[in-house]
C-alpha positions in Angstrom: -15.4 -16.8 39.9 -12.5 -14.3 39.9 -10.4 -16.6 37.6 -13.3 -16.9 35.1 -13.8 -13.1 35.1 -10.1 -12.4 34.4 -10.0 -15.0 31.7 -12.9 -13.4 29.9 -11.1 -10.0 30.1 -8.0 -11.6 28.6 -9.9 -13.1 25.8 -11.6 -9.8 24.9 -8.2 -8.1 24.9 -6.6 -10.8 22.8 -9.3 -10.7 20.1 -9.3 -6.9 20.0 -5.5 -7.0 19.5 -5.6 -9.6 16.8 -8.6 -8.3 14.8 -6.9 -5.3 13.2 -3.9 -7.4 12.2 -6.1 -10.1 10.6 -8.0 -7.5 8.7 -4.8 -5.8 7.5 -3.6 -9.2 6.3 -6.8 -9.9 4.4 -6.8 -6.4 2.8 -3.4 -6.9 1.2 -4.0 -7.2 -2.6 -2.7 -10.3 -4.3 -0.5 -8.3 -6.6 1.7 -7.5 -3.6 2.9 -11.1 -3.6 3.8 -11.0 -7.3 7.5 -10.2 -7.7 8.8 -8.8 -11.0 12.5 -9.1 -11.8 14.0 -5.8 -13.0 16.3 -7.9 -15.3 13.4 -8.4 -17.6 13.2 -4.6 -18.3 15.3 -3.8 -21.3 13.9 -0.6 -22.8 14.4 2.0 -20.1 15.2 5.8 -20.2 18.6 7.5 -20.2 20.0 7.0 -16.7 21.3 9.7 -14.4 23.2 9.2 -11.2 20.2 9.6 -8.9 18.5 7.3 -6.5 15.8 6.8 -9.1 18.3 4.7 -11.1 17.8 1.8 -8.6 14.8 -0.4 -8.3 13.6 -0.9 -4.8 12.0 -4.1 -3.5 8.3 -3.9 -2.9 7.6 -0.8 -5.0 4.4 -1.1 -6.9 4.6 -1.7 -10.7 2.2 -0.1 -13.1 1.5 -1.3 -16.7 0.1 1.1 -19.3 -1.1 -0.5 -22.5 -1.4 2.0 -25.4 -2.5 2.1 -29.0 -1.1 5.0 -31.2 0.0 6.1 -34.7 3.6 7.1 -35.5 2.5 9.4 -38.4 -0.6 10.7 -40.1 -0.5 7.7 -42.5 1.0 5.0 -40.4 -0.6 1.8 -39.3 -1.8 1.3 -35.8 0.8 0.3 -33.2 0.5 -1.1 -29.7 2.9 -0.9 -26.8 3.3 -1.5 -23.1 4.9 1.0 -20.7 6.1 -0.3 -17.3 6.3 2.2 -14.5 7.9 1.8 -11.0 6.1 3.9 -8.4 8.3 5.2 -5.6 5.9 4.6 -2.7 8.6 5.1 0.0 9.3 8.7 -1.2 5.9 9.8 -2.5 3.3 7.9 -0.5 0.4 10.4 -0.9 0.8 10.7 -4.7 1.4 7.0 -5.4 -1.6 6.0 -3.3 -3.7 8.5 -5.2 -2.6 7.1 -8.6 -3.0 3.4 -7.5 -6.6 4.1 -6.2 -7.5 5.6 -9.6 -5.9 2.8 -11.5 -7.7 0.1 -9.5 -11.1 1.7 -10.1 -10.4 1.8 -13.9 -10.5 5.6 -14.1 -7.9 5.7 -16.9 -9.1 2.8 -19.0 -10.2 4.0 -22.4 -9.0 7.6 -22.2 -6.5 9.2 -24.5 -3.3 11.4 -24.2 -4.7 14.9 -24.6 -1.4 16.7 -24.6 1.8 15.6 -26.3 4.9 17.8 -26.7 8.0 16.3 -28.4 11.1 16.5 -26.2 9.0 17.5 -23.3 6.1 15.4 -21.9 3.2 13.3 -22.8 0.2 14.0 -20.6 -3.0 12.1 -19.8 -5.1 11.1 -16.8 -8.2 13.1 -17.5 -11.3 10.9 -17.3 -13.2 13.4 -19.5 -10.9 12.7 -22.4 -12.8 9.8 -24.0 -13.7 9.7 -27.6 -17.4 10.3 -28.2 -18.3 8.9 -31.6 -15.2 9.6 -33.7 -11.9 11.1 -32.5 -11.2 13.9 -31.8 -14.9 14.4 -30.7 -14.9 14.4 -26.9 -16.3 16.2 -23.8 -15.7 19.9 -23.8 -14.1 19.5 -20.3 -11.4 17.3 -21.8 -7.9 18.4 -20.6 -9.3 20.3 -17.6 -11.2 17.5 -15.9 -10.5 15.2 -13.0 -12.2 13.6 -10.0 -12.6 16.8 -8.0 -10.5 15.5 -5.2 -7.0 17.1 -5.0 -3.9 16.1 -3.1 -1.0 18.2 -1.7 2.1 18.9 -3.7 4.6 16.2 -2.5 8.3 16.5 -3.0 11.3 14.4 -2.0 14.9 15.1 -2.4 15.4 11.7 -4.1 12.9 12.4 -6.9 13.5 14.7 -9.9 12.5 15.1 -13.5 15.0 12.7 -15.1 14.3 11.1 -18.5 11.2 8.9 -18.2 10.0 10.4 -14.9 6.3 10.2 -14.1 4.8 13.2 -12.4 1.5 14.9 -11.3 0.0 17.6 -13.5 -1.6 20.5 -11.7 -3.2 23.9 -12.1 -1.8 27.2 -11.0 -2.3 26.3 -7.3 0.4 24.0 -5.9 -2.0 21.7 -4.1 -4.3 21.2 -7.1 -3.0 17.8 -8.3 -5.9 15.4 -9.1 -5.9 12.6 -11.6 -3.8 13.9 -14.4 -0.2 12.8 -14.9 2.6 13.1 -17.4 5.8 11.3 -18.5 8.9 13.2 -19.5 10.3 12.5 -22.9 13.7 13.8 -21.9 15.2 15.0 -18.7 13.2 18.1 -17.6 14.9 19.4 -14.4 13.4 22.8 -15.2 10.2 21.4 -13.6 12.0 20.5 -10.3 11.0 22.7 -7.3 14.5 24.1 -6.8 14.5 25.5 -10.3 11.2 27.2 -10.2 9.4 29.9 -8.2 6.0 28.3 -8.2 6.8 25.1 -6.2 7.6 22.9 -9.2 5.9 19.6 -10.0 5.8 16.3 -8.1 7.6 13.2 -9.4 6.4 9.8 -8.1 7.6 7.2 -10.6 9.8 6.3 -13.6 9.6 4.3 -16.8 11.4 1.0 -16.4 10.4 -0.6 -19.7 8.8 0.7 -22.9 10.5 4.0 -23.2 10.5 3.5 -27.0 6.8 3.8 -27.0 6.9 7.0 -24.9 9.3 8.6 -27.4 7.1 7.5 -30.4 4.0 8.9 -28.7 5.9 12.2 -28.0 6.7 12.4 -31.7 3.2 11.8 -33.0 1.8 14.7 -35.0 0.1 17.4 -33.0 -0.7 21.1 -33.1 2.3 23.2 -32.0 2.2 24.1 -28.3 4.0 27.4 -27.6 3.3 27.1 -23.8 5.4 24.0 -23.4 8.1 25.8 -21.4 5.5 27.1 -18.9 5.1 23.9 -17.0 2.8 20.9 -17.1 -0.5 22.7 -16.7 -3.9 21.8 -18.2 -3.9 23.5 -21.6 -7.6 24.1 -21.7 -10.0 23.7 -24.7 -7.7 25.3 -27.2 -6.4 21.8 -28.3 -2.8 22.9 -28.1 -0.7 19.7 -28.0 -3.7 17.4 -28.8 -2.5 14.5 -31.1 -4.1 14.6 -34.5 -4.6 10.8 -34.4 -5.7 9.3 -31.1 -3.2 8.0 -28.6 -5.4 5.6 -26.8 -4.9 4.1 -23.3 -6.3 0.5 -23.6 -5.8 -0.2 -19.9 -3.8 0.7 -16.9 -3.3 -1.9 -14.1 -1.1 -2.8 -11.2 0.7 -6.0 -12.0 3.0 -6.6 -9.1 6.0 -5.3 -7.1 9.7 -4.9 -7.9 11.6 -7.9 -6.8 15.3 -7.3 -7.6 16.6 -9.9 -5.2 14.1 -12.7 -6.0 12.9 -12.7 -2.4 9.2 -12.2 -3.0 8.7 -14.9 -5.6 10.9 -17.3 -3.6 9.3 -16.5 -0.2 12.7 -15.9 1.3 12.3 -12.6 3.3 15.4 -12.9 5.5 18.3 -12.0 3.3 17.3 -8.5 2.2 17.6 -5.1 4.0 14.3 -3.5 3.1 14.5 0.0 1.7 10.8 0.6 1.0 7.3 0.0 2.2 6.5 -3.7 1.4 4.4 -6.6 2.5 7.4 -7.9 4.6 6.9 -5.2 7.2 3.2 -6.0 7.5 3.8 -9.8 7.7 6.5 -9.4 10.3 4.4 -7.1 12.5 1.4 -9.5 12.3 3.6 -12.5 13.1 5.2 -10.9 16.1 1.9 -9.6 17.4 0.4 -13.0 17.1 3.2 -14.8 18.9 3.4 -12.3 21.7 -0.4 -12.4 22.1 -0.5 -16.2 22.4 2.3 -16.1 25.0 0.5 -13.5 27.1 -2.8 -15.3 26.7 -1.3 -18.6 27.9 0.4 -17.0 30.8 -2.6 -15.1 32.0 -4.9 -18.0 31.7 -2.6 -20.2 33.7 -2.4 -17.6 36.4 -6.0 -16.6 36.6 -7.8 -19.9 35.9 -7.6 -21.2 39.6 -7.7 -18.9 42.6 -4.6 -19.9 44.7 -5.2 -20.8 48.4 -4.3 -18.2 51.0 -1.0 -19.0 52.7 -0.1 -18.8 56.4 2.5 -16.5 57.6 3.9 -15.3 60.9 1.2 -12.6 61.3 -1.7 -14.9 60.6 -4.1 -15.3 63.6 -5.9 -18.6 64.0 -9.1 -18.8 65.9 -10.1 -22.4 66.9 -13.6 -23.2 68.1 -14.0 -25.9 70.7 -16.9 -27.7 72.3 -16.5 -29.1 75.8 -18.2 -32.4 76.7 -18.4 -34.2 80.0 -16.3 -37.3 80.1 -19.3 -39.5 80.2 -20.9 -37.7 77.2 -17.9 -37.6 75.0 -19.2 -38.5 71.6 -15.8 -39.9 70.5 -15.8 -42.3 73.4 -19.3 -43.3 72.7 -18.5 -44.0 69.1 -15.5 -46.1 69.9 -16.9 -48.1 72.8 -17.4 -51.7 71.9 -19.8 -53.9 73.9 -19.4 -57.7 73.8 -22.3 -59.9 74.7 -21.6 -63.5 75.8 -24.1 -66.1 74.9 -25.2 -68.7 77.5 -23.5 -72.0 77.0 -26.6 -73.9 77.9 
């Protein structure tokens, strides 16, 4: 009985330990297993000697597909902008953006603020054309989801050329869904160069920088507030492109794979510098193996109650029943009587 009880307890413990790991494995999106070779990126920004120059294995890759016009009379052009998100340095901000991308928040909106040699800004779900551009919601450029995140800085992140950052209002912790991409380096937006806390960088353009520059150069109304930071310009239409710069879609397409480990399945040769699926898979594997070993050991120990052993301090009590010699049952059982038959 005691062995069965302990076995039941062990089983409950084992399933409780494995269930979160199994759920975590199931919840990993398929894109996390799609490795993208940085060697395929050929149209990047001007590089600076910062950690952002390097691509880190496992970082999420974002694709922005846009339609825009280079001039008032030009034909329509389409382009793709590839962004690497620095999840290891800006986990709150990147999670916020990824969540918005995955629910399709940005599909179909337009860039509502463009300033040449400064930034191109979008991310407002209110900025969708209603009828014919530029007709849109009156809240366009000041909208969002209503859920804000704290201002997140990291010493490895700065406003280099092609940096992707969070737009915000006057309050530091007012970042929501709007974001921007720098057209040139804009270190004046870094927190160490400002008195208002600066702005949070969380990614960088890896491919398609030509499209960023052409969008930045599209005709707009002059924006005299461009040196005041990346704040929502309000309903005055300053910086609004005269012809729509449309976001066809934004989607997560995979993770950076500079060493070819993710696509090949070889996870042993690389020292991991970022949050990736490798950490999760290793933890799940180790937990599973340890749990199986513990389970087997405990079942072996608890399945059968071992007999009690005798030692020097054990006292034996023997019961005896005395019989008379004539009534000894053993003697009676072993006595043999032989009868002889008469010969005649």
